[in-house]
N, C-alpha and C positions, 0 to 999 in steps of 0.2 A: 425423315424420308430416308429409307435404307435402299441403296442401289447395289446390285450384284451383277458382275460380269458385262458382256456387251463386246463390241467389235468397233475397230477404227482401223488403224494401221496394223494392228494386232489384236488378237482375241484376249479378253481379259478375264480375270477369275478371282476377283478381289471385292472386298465389301467396302463400300463409302457411305457414311452416314451424315446427311445435312440436317443441322438443327434449325427448325423453322418455328419451334414453340414460341419464341418471344419476338417474332418478326414485327408485330404491331408496335411494340415498346422500343425496340432497338432499331427498327427500320434496317435491319441487316440480317444476314444468315451467317452460319458458321458450321464449317466442317469439324465433326468430332473425331478424336482418336478412338480407333476401334481395336479391341482385344478380341481375338477369336479363339474359342476352346473347341475341340472336337474335330472332325473331318471337314475340311473345306470342300465343297462341290468342285468338280473339275471346271476349267474355264469353259465357257459357253455363251451362245447368244440365241436369240428368238425362244427363250424359255418363258415360262409363266411364274409368277409370284402371287400367291394369294394369302391376304391377312386373316387370320381366324379370331383374333383377339388384339389387345393394345399391346401385347408382348410376344406375340408369336406369329409367324407365318411359315408358308412351304414354297419352297422352290421346286418346279416340276418341269421335267424334260428339258427341251432344247436341242442345239446342235453344238457339236464340238467338230470333229472330222465327220463323224456319222450322227444321226439322230440318237438323243439320249432317252433312256426310258427309265429314269430314276427320280427319286423323291427325297428331299431333305428338309427336315423340320428346323427351324431357326427360332431360338428364344432369345430375348435380349432383356437386359437389365442394366440400370445406370448405377454406378457408384461413383468414384471419382473419374472413372472412364466408362465409355460404353462397351459392354460385354456382349458379345453373341455366342451363344452356345448352338452348336450345329450337329445334328444327329441324321445320319444316313438311315432311310427307312426301306 
């Protein structure tokens, strides 16, 4: 599961990845180290994310100070770490 942005005490603009693939066997989940290449979207909340394949999704709009009207394509692949390649469209 890939998480981006959000808000609490402060607005966030980072990626977090929770590995749930072996939840059945290990009965636990783990957070993966993430390496991001490309342009990270500005911090935001109330945005949308749409998966288009097993390795690609889009981050769309949301709010920062004002409403955002942008789209980012995120492609990820796993080697020793989880890599996220982010492209502004």
